[in-house]
All heavy atoms as TSV, in Angstrom:
chain	resi	resn	atom	element	x	y	z
A	1	MET	N	N	-44.317	-55.855	-19.217
A	1	MET	CA	C	-44.610	-55.154	-17.886
A	1	MET	C	C	-45.467	-53.982	-18.162
A	1	MET	O	O	-45.186	-53.162	-19.104
A	1	MET	CB	C	-43.271	-54.784	-17.277
A	1	MET	CG	C	-43.316	-53.883	-16.177
A	1	MET	SD	S	-41.831	-53.370	-15.451
A	1	MET	CE	C	-41.066	-52.496	-16.790
A	2	ARG	N	N	-46.551	-53.780	-17.394
A	2	ARG	CA	C	-47.502	-52.708	-17.446
A	2	ARG	C	C	-47.460	-51.823	-16.181
A	2	ARG	O	O	-47.541	-52.373	-15.125
A	2	ARG	CB	C	-48.875	-53.204	-17.759
A	2	ARG	CG	C	-49.019	-53.987	-19.005
A	2	ARG	CD	C	-50.516	-54.372	-19.209
A	2	ARG	NE	N	-51.175	-53.099	-19.608
A	2	ARG	CZ	C	-51.810	-52.886	-20.700
A	2	ARG	NH1	N	-52.009	-53.890	-21.475
A	2	ARG	NH2	N	-52.506	-51.752	-20.875
A	3	LEU	N	N	-47.196	-50.642	-16.342
A	3	LEU	CA	C	-47.151	-49.650	-15.356
A	3	LEU	C	C	-48.072	-48.550	-15.586
A	3	LEU	O	O	-48.249	-48.049	-16.855
A	3	LEU	CB	C	-45.654	-49.128	-15.115
A	3	LEU	CG	C	-44.653	-50.184	-14.699
A	3	LEU	CD1	C	-43.301	-49.552	-14.644
A	3	LEU	CD2	C	-44.932	-50.782	-13.361
A	4	SER	N	N	-48.473	-47.861	-14.541
A	4	SER	CA	C	-49.328	-46.575	-14.780
A	4	SER	C	C	-48.564	-45.493	-14.995
A	4	SER	O	O	-49.043	-44.437	-15.671
A	4	SER	CB	C	-50.266	-46.373	-13.518
A	4	SER	OG	O	-49.374	-46.117	-12.357
A	5	ALA	N	N	-47.279	-45.415	-14.682
A	5	ALA	CA	C	-46.325	-44.322	-14.862
A	5	ALA	C	C	-46.178	-44.116	-16.360
A	5	ALA	O	O	-45.888	-45.038	-17.140
A	5	ALA	CB	C	-44.973	-44.432	-14.081
A	6	ARG	N	N	-46.203	-42.907	-16.840
A	6	ARG	CA	C	-45.972	-42.619	-18.242
A	6	ARG	C	C	-44.736	-42.267	-18.722
A	6	ARG	O	O	-44.217	-42.230	-19.879
A	6	ARG	CB	C	-47.009	-41.492	-18.760
A	6	ARG	CG	C	-48.414	-41.867	-18.482
A	6	ARG	CD	C	-48.681	-43.115	-19.465
A	6	ARG	NE	N	-50.213	-43.572	-19.235
A	6	ARG	CZ	C	-50.485	-44.827	-19.077
A	6	ARG	NH1	N	-49.484	-45.783	-18.958
A	6	ARG	NH2	N	-51.679	-45.173	-18.847
A	7	ASN	N	N	-43.782	-41.855	-17.763
A	7	ASN	CA	C	-42.413	-41.299	-18.095
A	7	ASN	C	C	-41.448	-42.610	-18.088
A	7	ASN	O	O	-40.813	-42.884	-17.133
A	7	ASN	CB	C	-41.868	-40.382	-16.998
A	7	ASN	CG	C	-42.698	-39.133	-16.959
A	7	ASN	OD1	O	-43.173	-38.637	-18.034
A	7	ASN	ND2	N	-43.094	-38.700	-15.825
A	8	GLN	N	N	-41.483	-43.354	-19.232
A	8	GLN	CA	C	-40.727	-44.517	-19.380
A	8	GLN	C	C	-39.805	-44.389	-20.502
A	8	GLN	O	O	-40.110	-43.935	-21.530
A	8	GLN	CB	C	-41.740	-45.679	-19.664
A	8	GLN	CG	C	-42.631	-46.005	-18.502
A	8	GLN	CD	C	-43.532	-47.089	-18.757
A	8	GLN	OE1	O	-43.146	-48.090	-19.478
A	8	GLN	NE2	N	-44.587	-47.156	-18.088
A	9	ILE	N	N	-38.421	-44.698	-20.308
A	9	ILE	CA	C	-37.449	-44.759	-21.215
A	9	ILE	C	C	-36.880	-46.092	-21.403
A	9	ILE	O	O	-36.295	-46.680	-20.545
A	9	ILE	CB	C	-36.324	-43.668	-20.984
A	9	ILE	CG1	C	-36.931	-42.147	-20.747
A	9	ILE	CG2	C	-35.211	-43.712	-22.057
A	9	ILE	CD1	C	-35.975	-41.338	-20.159
A	10	LYS	N	N	-37.148	-46.611	-22.616
A	10	LYS	CA	C	-36.504	-47.942	-23.057
A	10	LYS	C	C	-35.050	-47.849	-23.344
A	10	LYS	O	O	-34.622	-46.908	-24.010
A	10	LYS	CB	C	-37.372	-48.663	-24.144
A	10	LYS	CG	C	-38.805	-48.785	-23.790
A	10	LYS	CD	C	-39.520	-49.417	-24.925
A	10	LYS	CE	C	-41.061	-49.641	-24.562
A	10	LYS	NZ	N	-41.763	-50.179	-25.748
A	11	GLY	N	N	-34.282	-48.870	-23.010
A	11	GLY	CA	C	-32.834	-48.730	-23.368
A	11	GLY	C	C	-32.243	-50.112	-23.027
A	11	GLY	O	O	-32.824	-51.137	-22.783
A	12	LYS	N	N	-30.814	-50.057	-23.045
A	12	LYS	CA	C	-30.060	-51.211	-22.850
A	12	LYS	C	C	-29.179	-50.947	-21.562
A	12	LYS	O	O	-28.623	-49.866	-21.484
A	12	LYS	CB	C	-29.238	-51.490	-23.951
A	12	LYS	CG	C	-29.941	-52.051	-25.172
A	12	LYS	CD	C	-29.286	-53.050	-25.872
A	12	LYS	CE	C	-30.101	-53.480	-27.072
A	12	LYS	NZ	N	-30.957	-54.550	-26.887
A	13	VAL	N	N	-28.939	-51.962	-20.813
A	13	VAL	CA	C	-28.038	-51.781	-19.562
A	13	VAL	C	C	-26.502	-51.765	-20.267
A	13	VAL	O	O	-26.169	-52.808	-20.951
A	13	VAL	CB	C	-28.169	-53.037	-18.679
A	13	VAL	CG1	C	-27.178	-52.933	-17.541
A	13	VAL	CG2	C	-29.514	-52.971	-18.046
A	14	VAL	N	N	-25.869	-50.714	-19.920
A	14	VAL	CA	C	-24.541	-50.605	-20.445
A	14	VAL	C	C	-23.528	-50.517	-19.418
A	14	VAL	O	O	-22.277	-50.428	-19.659
A	14	VAL	CB	C	-24.458	-49.176	-21.229
A	14	VAL	CG1	C	-25.336	-49.409	-22.515
A	14	VAL	CG2	C	-24.775	-47.972	-20.567
A	15	GLY	N	N	-23.878	-50.453	-18.093
A	15	GLY	CA	C	-22.929	-50.408	-17.043
A	15	GLY	C	C	-23.598	-50.861	-15.676
A	15	GLY	O	O	-24.686	-50.432	-15.494
A	16	ILE	N	N	-22.805	-51.623	-15.001
A	16	ILE	CA	C	-23.205	-52.032	-13.616
A	16	ILE	C	C	-22.093	-51.849	-12.726
A	16	ILE	O	O	-21.010	-52.509	-12.952
A	16	ILE	CB	C	-23.816	-53.458	-13.549
A	16	ILE	CG1	C	-25.102	-53.654	-14.366
A	16	ILE	CG2	C	-23.990	-53.850	-12.128
A	16	ILE	CD1	C	-25.553	-55.032	-14.549
A	17	GLU	N	N	-22.140	-51.148	-11.598
A	17	GLU	CA	C	-21.091	-50.990	-10.641
A	17	GLU	C	C	-21.673	-51.236	-9.269
A	17	GLU	O	O	-22.658	-50.733	-8.849
A	17	GLU	CB	C	-20.640	-49.545	-10.631
A	17	GLU	CG	C	-19.894	-49.131	-11.913
A	17	GLU	CD	C	-19.480	-47.670	-11.865
A	17	GLU	OE1	O	-19.194	-47.114	-10.790
A	17	GLU	OE2	O	-19.349	-47.162	-12.903
A	18	LYS	N	N	-21.089	-52.315	-8.577
A	18	LYS	CA	C	-21.552	-52.699	-7.339
A	18	LYS	C	C	-20.725	-52.130	-6.269
A	18	LYS	O	O	-19.430	-52.195	-6.345
A	18	LYS	CB	C	-21.584	-54.255	-7.180
A	18	LYS	CG	C	-22.647	-54.895	-7.895
A	18	LYS	CD	C	-22.701	-56.378	-7.472
A	18	LYS	CE	C	-23.822	-57.176	-8.132
A	18	LYS	NZ	N	-23.965	-58.506	-7.742
A	19	GLY	N	N	-21.266	-51.638	-5.158
A	19	GLY	CA	C	-20.532	-51.135	-4.027
A	19	GLY	C	C	-20.641	-52.095	-2.896
A	19	GLY	O	O	-21.177	-53.302	-3.099
A	20	GLN	N	N	-20.447	-51.651	-1.696
A	20	GLN	CA	C	-20.466	-52.551	-0.592
A	20	GLN	C	C	-22.025	-53.049	-0.215
A	20	GLN	O	O	-22.129	-54.062	0.061
A	20	GLN	CB	C	-19.793	-51.886	0.586
A	20	GLN	CG	C	-18.407	-52.007	0.458
A	20	GLN	CD	C	-17.696	-51.381	1.771
A	20	GLN	OE1	O	-18.319	-50.702	2.498
A	20	GLN	NE2	N	-16.385	-51.775	1.996
A	21	THR	N	N	-22.876	-51.991	-0.299
A	21	THR	CA	C	-24.155	-52.377	0.147
A	21	THR	C	C	-25.245	-52.075	-0.983
A	21	THR	O	O	-26.303	-52.581	-0.871
A	21	THR	CB	C	-24.628	-51.439	1.255
A	21	THR	OG1	O	-24.604	-50.102	0.928
A	21	THR	CG2	C	-23.616	-51.727	2.432
A	22	SER	N	N	-24.916	-51.441	-1.980
A	22	SER	CA	C	-25.718	-51.132	-3.141
A	22	SER	C	C	-25.010	-50.871	-4.429
A	22	SER	O	O	-23.773	-50.915	-4.294
A	22	SER	CB	C	-26.781	-49.940	-2.908
A	22	SER	OG	O	-26.099	-48.758	-2.676
A	23	GLY	N	N	-25.669	-50.639	-5.427
A	23	GLY	CA	C	-24.872	-50.536	-6.732
A	23	GLY	C	C	-25.584	-49.505	-7.591
A	23	GLY	O	O	-26.675	-48.870	-7.321
A	24	HIS	N	N	-25.009	-49.217	-8.797
A	24	HIS	CA	C	-25.488	-48.383	-9.938
A	24	HIS	C	C	-25.726	-49.023	-11.172
A	24	HIS	O	O	-24.704	-49.788	-11.463
A	24	HIS	CB	C	-24.697	-46.959	-10.057
A	24	HIS	CG	C	-24.701	-46.090	-8.864
A	24	HIS	ND1	N	-23.937	-46.365	-7.647
A	24	HIS	CD2	C	-25.623	-45.178	-8.553
A	24	HIS	CE1	C	-24.332	-45.389	-6.895
A	24	HIS	NE2	N	-25.294	-44.622	-7.275
A	25	VAL	N	N	-26.805	-49.000	-11.794
A	25	VAL	CA	C	-27.014	-49.485	-13.077
A	25	VAL	C	C	-27.192	-48.331	-14.082
A	25	VAL	O	O	-27.869	-47.308	-13.790
A	25	VAL	CB	C	-28.263	-50.327	-13.112
A	25	VAL	CG1	C	-28.484	-50.710	-14.498
A	25	VAL	CG2	C	-28.081	-51.564	-12.198
A	26	ARG	N	N	-26.477	-48.326	-15.184
A	26	ARG	CA	C	-26.535	-47.373	-16.254
A	26	ARG	C	C	-27.296	-47.891	-17.529
A	26	ARG	O	O	-26.943	-48.947	-17.982
A	26	ARG	CB	C	-25.137	-46.859	-16.688
A	26	ARG	CG	C	-24.538	-46.051	-15.515
A	26	ARG	CD	C	-23.098	-45.595	-15.986
A	26	ARG	NE	N	-22.484	-45.890	-17.153
A	26	ARG	CZ	C	-22.250	-44.975	-18.056
A	26	ARG	NH1	N	-22.475	-43.628	-17.893
A	26	ARG	NH2	N	-21.844	-45.354	-19.342
A	27	ILE	N	N	-28.315	-47.121	-17.938
A	27	ILE	CA	C	-29.041	-47.461	-18.991
A	27	ILE	C	C	-28.946	-46.517	-20.168
A	27	ILE	O	O	-29.099	-45.254	-19.948
A	27	ILE	CB	C	-30.562	-47.539	-18.601
A	27	ILE	CG1	C	-30.833	-48.640	-17.575
A	27	ILE	CG2	C	-31.353	-47.881	-19.777
A	27	ILE	CD1	C	-31.993	-48.575	-17.006
A	28	ASP	N	N	-28.571	-46.892	-21.435
A	28	ASP	CA	C	-28.512	-46.114	-22.524
A	28	ASP	C	C	-29.891	-46.074	-23.231
A	28	ASP	O	O	-30.295	-47.235	-23.748
A	28	ASP	CB	C	-27.376	-46.566	-23.550
A	28	ASP	CG	C	-27.183	-45.660	-24.637
A	28	ASP	OD1	O	-27.740	-44.621	-24.778
A	28	ASP	OD2	O	-26.313	-45.954	-25.479
A	29	GLY	N	N	-30.482	-45.006	-23.071
A	29	GLY	CA	C	-32.101	-44.913	-23.542
A	29	GLY	C	C	-32.124	-44.356	-25.040
A	29	GLY	O	O	-31.123	-44.045	-25.651
A	30	ASP	N	N	-33.432	-44.170	-25.439
A	30	ASP	CA	C	-33.687	-43.619	-26.629
A	30	ASP	C	C	-33.063	-42.285	-26.776
A	30	ASP	O	O	-33.094	-41.503	-25.916
A	30	ASP	CB	C	-35.259	-43.516	-26.693
A	30	ASP	CG	C	-35.885	-44.859	-26.763
A	30	ASP	OD1	O	-35.289	-45.897	-27.197
A	30	ASP	OD2	O	-37.111	-44.844	-26.330
A	31	GLY	N	N	-32.483	-42.018	-27.902
A	31	GLY	CA	C	-31.933	-40.670	-28.194
A	31	GLY	C	C	-30.694	-40.387	-27.647
A	31	GLY	O	O	-30.213	-39.168	-27.283
A	32	GLY	N	N	-29.938	-41.435	-27.086
A	32	GLY	CA	C	-28.545	-41.183	-26.483
A	32	GLY	C	C	-28.673	-40.785	-25.018
A	32	GLY	O	O	-27.642	-40.390	-24.404
A	33	ILE	N	N	-29.726	-40.827	-24.358
A	33	ILE	CA	C	-29.953	-40.455	-23.038
A	33	ILE	C	C	-29.332	-41.670	-22.115
A	33	ILE	O	O	-29.703	-42.808	-22.401
A	33	ILE	CB	C	-31.466	-40.202	-22.621
A	33	ILE	CG1	C	-32.025	-39.093	-23.364
A	33	ILE	CG2	C	-31.579	-40.128	-21.084
A	33	ILE	CD1	C	-33.478	-38.977	-23.247
A	34	VAL	N	N	-28.554	-41.263	-21.221
A	34	VAL	CA	C	-27.915	-42.282	-20.321
A	34	VAL	C	C	-28.509	-41.977	-18.850
A	34	VAL	O	O	-28.381	-40.961	-18.387
A	34	VAL	CB	C	-26.408	-42.297	-20.233
A	34	VAL	CG1	C	-25.828	-43.359	-19.243
A	34	VAL	CG2	C	-25.917	-42.654	-21.602
A	35	ILE	N	N	-29.106	-43.022	-18.232
A	35	ILE	CA	C	-29.692	-42.860	-16.941
A	35	ILE	C	C	-29.178	-43.750	-16.053
A	35	ILE	O	O	-28.755	-44.942	-16.321
A	35	ILE	CB	C	-31.173	-43.221	-17.064
A	35	ILE	CG1	C	-31.882	-42.126	-17.936
A	35	ILE	CG2	C	-31.947	-43.184	-15.624
A	35	ILE	CD1	C	-33.405	-42.606	-18.290
A	36	SER	N	N	-28.834	-43.315	-14.803
A	36	SER	CA	C	-28.151	-44.069	-13.759
A	36	SER	C	C	-29.252	-44.310	-12.551
A	36	SER	O	O	-29.763	-43.240	-12.172
A	36	SER	CB	C	-26.868	-43.469	-13.285
A	36	SER	OG	O	-26.230	-44.138	-12.258
A	37	ALA	N	N	-29.174	-45.370	-12.090
A	37	ALA	CA	C	-30.089	-45.708	-10.928
A	37	ALA	C	C	-29.412	-46.416	-9.906
A	37	ALA	O	O	-28.648	-47.349	-10.125
A	37	ALA	CB	C	-31.378	-46.411	-11.419
A	38	SER	N	N	-29.612	-45.992	-8.663
A	38	SER	CA	C	-29.027	-46.861	-7.506
A	38	SER	C	C	-30.109	-47.923	-7.029
A	38	SER	O	O	-31.248	-47.625	-7.044
A	38	SER	CB	C	-28.843	-45.762	-6.449
A	38	SER	OG	O	-28.335	-46.468	-5.297
A	39	MET	N	N	-29.467	-49.014	-6.826
A	39	MET	CA	C	-30.409	-50.143	-6.403
A	39	MET	C	C	-29.617	-51.181	-5.463
A	39	MET	O	O	-28.386	-51.128	-5.497
A	39	MET	CB	C	-31.072	-50.807	-7.547
A	39	MET	CG	C	-30.222	-51.357	-8.622
A	39	MET	SD	S	-31.106	-51.904	-10.035
A	39	MET	CE	C	-31.767	-50.390	-10.662
A	40	THR	N	N	-30.303	-52.179	-5.030
A	40	THR	CA	C	-29.740	-53.210	-4.187
A	40	THR	C	C	-29.174	-54.204	-5.069
A	40	THR	O	O	-29.256	-54.282	-6.268
A	40	THR	CB	C	-30.824	-54.013	-3.365
A	40	THR	OG1	O	-31.650	-54.669	-4.247
A	40	THR	CG2	C	-31.552	-52.992	-2.457
A	41	HIS	N	N	-28.128	-54.854	-4.434
A	41	HIS	CA	C	-27.419	-55.956	-5.165
A	41	HIS	C	C	-28.389	-57.071	-5.754
A	41	HIS	O	O	-28.151	-57.679	-6.806
A	41	HIS	CB	C	-26.326	-56.689	-4.271
A	41	HIS	CG	C	-25.106	-55.891	-4.001
A	41	HIS	ND1	N	-24.092	-56.332	-3.432
A	41	HIS	CD2	C	-24.951	-54.517	-4.263
A	41	HIS	CE1	C	-23.133	-55.371	-3.275
A	41	HIS	NE2	N	-23.701	-54.265	-3.792
A	42	ALA	N	N	-29.373	-57.430	-4.925
A	42	ALA	CA	C	-30.386	-58.363	-5.325
A	42	ALA	C	C	-31.013	-57.943	-6.725
A	42	ALA	O	O	-31.330	-58.793	-7.563
A	42	ALA	CB	C	-31.370	-58.737	-4.263
A	43	ALA	N	N	-31.424	-56.679	-6.807
A	43	ALA	CA	C	-32.098	-56.118	-7.912
A	43	ALA	C	C	-31.078	-56.078	-9.008
A	43	ALA	O	O	-31.446	-56.493	-10.207
A	43	ALA	CB	C	-32.555	-54.822	-7.679
A	44	ILE	N	N	-29.886	-55.728	-8.890
A	44	ILE	CA	C	-28.905	-55.731	-9.860
A	44	ILE	C	C	-28.638	-57.101	-10.594
A	44	ILE	O	O	-28.392	-57.198	-11.718
A	44	ILE	CB	C	-27.593	-55.073	-9.412
A	44	ILE	CG1	C	-27.623	-53.669	-9.162
A	44	ILE	CG2	C	-26.266	-55.466	-10.410
A	44	ILE	CD1	C	-26.483	-52.993	-8.573
A	45	ASP	N	N	-28.663	-58.151	-9.656
A	45	ASP	CA	C	-28.444	-59.503	-10.203
A	45	ASP	C	C	-29.337	-60.021	-11.108
A	45	ASP	O	O	-29.122	-61.039	-11.817
A	45	ASP	CB	C	-28.316	-60.478	-8.983
A	45	ASP	CG	C	-27.040	-60.239	-8.057
A	45	ASP	OD1	O	-26.052	-59.522	-8.654
A	45	ASP	OD2	O	-27.040	-60.681	-6.855
A	46	GLU	N	N	-30.562	-59.329	-11.197
A	46	GLU	CA	C	-31.657	-59.740	-12.068
A	46	GLU	C	C	-31.487	-59.044	-13.462
A	46	GLU	O	O	-32.279	-59.411	-14.378
A	46	GLU	CB	C	-32.957	-59.338	-11.506
A	46	GLU	CG	C	-33.242	-60.242	-10.104
A	46	GLU	CD	C	-34.553	-59.857	-9.570
A	46	GLU	OE1	O	-35.254	-59.116	-10.168
A	46	GLU	OE2	O	-34.858	-60.244	-8.461
A	47	PHE	N	N	-30.526	-58.111	-13.684
A	47	PHE	CA	C	-30.402	-57.325	-14.795
A	47	PHE	C	C	-29.533	-57.961	-15.953
A	47	PHE	O	O	-28.829	-58.893	-15.629
A	47	PHE	CB	C	-29.835	-55.946	-14.523
A	47	PHE	CG	C	-30.877	-55.010	-14.063
A	47	PHE	CD1	C	-31.316	-54.905	-12.862
A	47	PHE	CD2	C	-31.551	-54.162	-15.011
A	47	PHE	CE1	C	-32.276	-54.057	-12.440
A	47	PHE	CE2	C	-32.479	-53.278	-14.645
A	47	PHE	CZ	C	-32.901	-53.287	-13.440
A	48	GLY	N	N	-29.837	-57.512	-17.143
A	48	GLY	CA	C	-29.070	-57.775	-18.239
A	48	GLY	C	C	-29.824	-57.452	-19.577
A	48	GLY	O	O	-30.971	-57.612	-19.545
A	49	GLY	N	N	-29.169	-57.025	-20.553
A	49	GLY	CA	C	-29.778	-56.678	-21.783
A	49	GLY	C	C	-30.790	-55.529	-21.801
A	49	GLY	O	O	-30.300	-54.250	-21.459
A	50	ASP	N	N	-32.027	-55.616	-22.019
A	50	ASP	CA	C	-33.015	-54.542	-22.206
A	50	ASP	C	C	-33.479	-54.172	-20.843
A	50	ASP	O	O	-33.476	-54.990	-19.939
A	50	ASP	CB	C	-34.046	-54.834	-23.080
A	50	ASP	CG	C	-33.631	-55.181	-24.548
A	50	ASP	OD1	O	-32.647	-54.685	-25.084
A	50	ASP	OD2	O	-34.375	-56.041	-25.231
A	51	ALA	N	N	-33.914	-52.922	-20.724
A	51	ALA	CA	C	-34.481	-52.352	-19.482
A	51	ALA	C	C	-35.251	-51.253	-19.772
A	51	ALA	O	O	-35.236	-50.531	-20.824
A	51	ALA	CB	C	-33.253	-52.025	-18.529
A	52	VAL	N	N	-36.190	-50.825	-18.749
A	52	VAL	CA	C	-36.911	-49.579	-18.935
A	52	VAL	C	C	-36.672	-48.806	-17.616
A	52	VAL	O	O	-36.919	-49.262	-16.500
A	52	VAL	CB	C	-38.457	-49.977	-19.080
A	52	VAL	CG1	C	-39.291	-48.756	-19.031
A	52	VAL	CG2	C	-38.764	-50.905	-20.211
A	53	ALA	N	N	-36.414	-47.591	-17.825
A	53	ALA	CA	C	-36.267	-46.691	-16.716
A	53	ALA	C	C	-37.658	-45.832	-16.575
A	53	ALA	O	O	-38.224	-45.394	-17.486
A	53	ALA	CB	C	-35.230	-45.461	-16.948
A	54	VAL	N	N	-38.192	-46.078	-15.397
A	54	VAL	CA	C	-39.613	-45.365	-15.072
A	54	VAL	C	C	-39.321	-44.242	-14.225
A	54	VAL	O	O	-38.773	-44.462	-13.021
A	54	VAL	CB	C	-40.433	-46.423	-14.445
A	54	VAL	CG1	C	-41.903	-45.743	-14.188
A	54	VAL	CG2	C	-40.626	-47.629	-15.332
A	55	ILE	N	N	-39.502	-43.035	-14.668
A	55	ILE	CA	C	-39.205	-41.807	-13.904
A	55	ILE	C	C	-40.394	-41.267	-13.241
A	55	ILE	O	O	-41.359	-40.961	-13.817
A	55	ILE	CB	C	-38.551	-40.845	-14.666
A	55	ILE	CG1	C	-37.336	-41.430	-15.378
A	55	ILE	CG2	C	-38.176	-39.525	-13.981
A	55	ILE	CD1	C	-36.522	-40.695	-16.497
A	56	GLU	N	N	-40.376	-40.988	-11.861
A	56	GLU	CA	C	-41.340	-40.394	-11.073
A	56	GLU	C	C	-40.845	-39.051	-10.671
A	56	GLU	O	O	-39.706	-38.801	-10.873
A	56	GLU	CB	C	-41.771	-41.280	-9.806
A	56	GLU	CG	C	-42.373	-42.647	-10.231
A	56	GLU	CD	C	-43.849	-42.677	-10.199
A	56	GLU	OE1	O	-44.490	-41.597	-9.856
A	56	GLU	OE2	O	-44.492	-43.695	-10.289
A	57	ALA	N	N	-41.526	-38.364	-9.867
A	57	ALA	CA	C	-41.094	-36.943	-9.475
A	57	ALA	C	C	-39.739	-36.943	-8.920
A	57	ALA	O	O	-38.973	-35.954	-9.263
A	57	ALA	CB	C	-42.124	-36.474	-8.553
A	58	SER	N	N	-39.512	-37.689	-8.010
A	58	SER	CA	C	-38.147	-37.750	-7.305
A	58	SER	C	C	-37.407	-38.982	-7.230
A	58	SER	O	O	-36.382	-39.174	-6.879
A	58	SER	CB	C	-38.222	-37.350	-5.904
A	58	SER	OG	O	-39.007	-38.161	-5.109
A	59	ASP	N	N	-37.915	-40.029	-7.954
A	59	ASP	CA	C	-37.303	-41.392	-7.952
A	59	ASP	C	C	-37.296	-41.961	-9.405
A	59	ASP	O	O	-37.943	-41.515	-10.248
A	59	ASP	CB	C	-38.120	-42.349	-7.178
A	59	ASP	CG	C	-38.088	-41.964	-5.643
A	59	ASP	OD1	O	-36.991	-41.721	-5.147
A	59	ASP	OD2	O	-39.155	-41.929	-5.130
A	60	VAL	N	N	-36.374	-42.832	-9.592
A	60	VAL	CA	C	-36.200	-43.553	-10.846
A	60	VAL	C	C	-36.398	-45.043	-10.527
A	60	VAL	O	O	-35.561	-45.562	-9.768
A	60	VAL	CB	C	-35.048	-43.265	-11.737
A	60	VAL	CG1	C	-35.021	-44.241	-12.946
A	60	VAL	CG2	C	-34.783	-41.835	-12.032
A	61	MET	N	N	-37.354	-45.742	-11.162
A	61	MET	CA	C	-37.505	-47.167	-11.030
A	61	MET	C	C	-37.046	-47.763	-12.358
A	61	MET	O	O	-37.290	-47.204	-13.356
A	61	MET	CB	C	-38.980	-47.596	-10.805
A	61	MET	CG	C	-39.609	-46.955	-9.463
A	61	MET	SD	S	-41.207	-47.512	-9.202
A	61	MET	CE	C	-42.032	-46.402	-10.412
A	62	VAL	N	N	-36.455	-48.978	-12.307
A	62	VAL	CA	C	-36.062	-49.584	-13.532
A	62	VAL	C	C	-36.603	-50.972	-13.534
A	62	VAL	O	O	-36.620	-51.703	-12.534
A	62	VAL	CB	C	-34.378	-49.702	-13.533
A	62	VAL	CG1	C	-33.958	-50.386	-14.778
A	62	VAL	CG2	C	-33.883	-48.443	-13.351
A	63	GLY	N	N	-37.093	-51.384	-14.619
A	63	GLY	CA	C	-37.632	-52.740	-14.877
A	63	GLY	C	C	-37.088	-53.396	-16.028
A	63	GLY	O	O	-36.654	-52.823	-17.097
A	64	THR	N	N	-37.112	-54.752	-16.130
A	64	THR	CA	C	-36.760	-55.464	-17.260
A	64	THR	C	C	-37.939	-56.247	-17.789
A	64	THR	O	O	-38.776	-56.545	-17.091
A	64	THR	CB	C	-35.582	-56.402	-16.905
A	64	THR	OG1	O	-36.164	-57.270	-15.853
A	64	THR	CG2	C	-34.401	-55.667	-16.380
A	65	ASN	N	N	-37.788	-56.578	-19.057
A	65	ASN	CA	C	-38.839	-57.503	-19.581
A	65	ASN	C	C	-38.567	-58.901	-19.485
A	65	ASN	O	O	-37.576	-59.478	-19.418
A	65	ASN	CB	C	-38.962	-57.036	-21.134
A	65	ASN	CG	C	-39.409	-55.736	-21.289
A	65	ASN	OD1	O	-40.024	-55.086	-20.293
A	65	ASN	ND2	N	-39.284	-55.244	-22.313
């Protein structure tokens, strides 16, 4: 995956919690950083294993390879 954003942290999905309408994914990144992102159930269902957190000024996007 290629993105123009430069603030990218590679890691592994270590936790997924689904709520009624959305959920949270936790990623254990480089250097022990743990990042949590809120997303839809449809997006969560595509996750597993490796992930990349892409951080913008006020948002965090998460992508998988």
